[in-house]
C-alpha positions, 0 to 999 in steps of 0.5 A: 800917256794917252788920256783915259778913254770915256765911254758915252754910249754902248748899243747892240748892232745885232739882235739881242740873244734870247738868253743873255747868259749864253750867246754873242752879239755885235756892239758899238761903243761910242767914245766921248772924243767922237770915235767909236768901235764895233766888235763882238761880245761873247759869253764864255759858253758861247765860244764852242758853238761859234767855233762849230758854226764857222767850221774852225778848230781854233779861235783865230779871227776878229777880236771879241770881248768876253762878258759875264752876260749880255745884259746891259749892265754887264756890258756896260761894266765890261766896256768900262774896264776895257776903257780903263785898261791901258787908257782904252788902247783896245777900244781904239785898236779895234777900229784903228784906221789902216794906212793905205799901201803905197802904190808900187813904184811911188816915190817918198 
């Protein structure tokens, strides 16, 4: 079983929205093992406007973490829960390295 992911820092990569109760932002989460993840955090009330902006009828796309608000204490709490769940699988998954496809005709 993988060790529990330990968060060392949570920071905004995009400007903090003026209303922390309704909005979305990009954040970076640094882990104690030196790795990091970047992803979008959204309040539930921001989902509809985000879908309208993108011109989509469904919510497929990059994963997002839904949070109560975009206040630092709520973000830290939500990311902490995410790190504890499944030993931090989702924090590691969001930025997992992609294995390059082999060139056509390359031998094993």
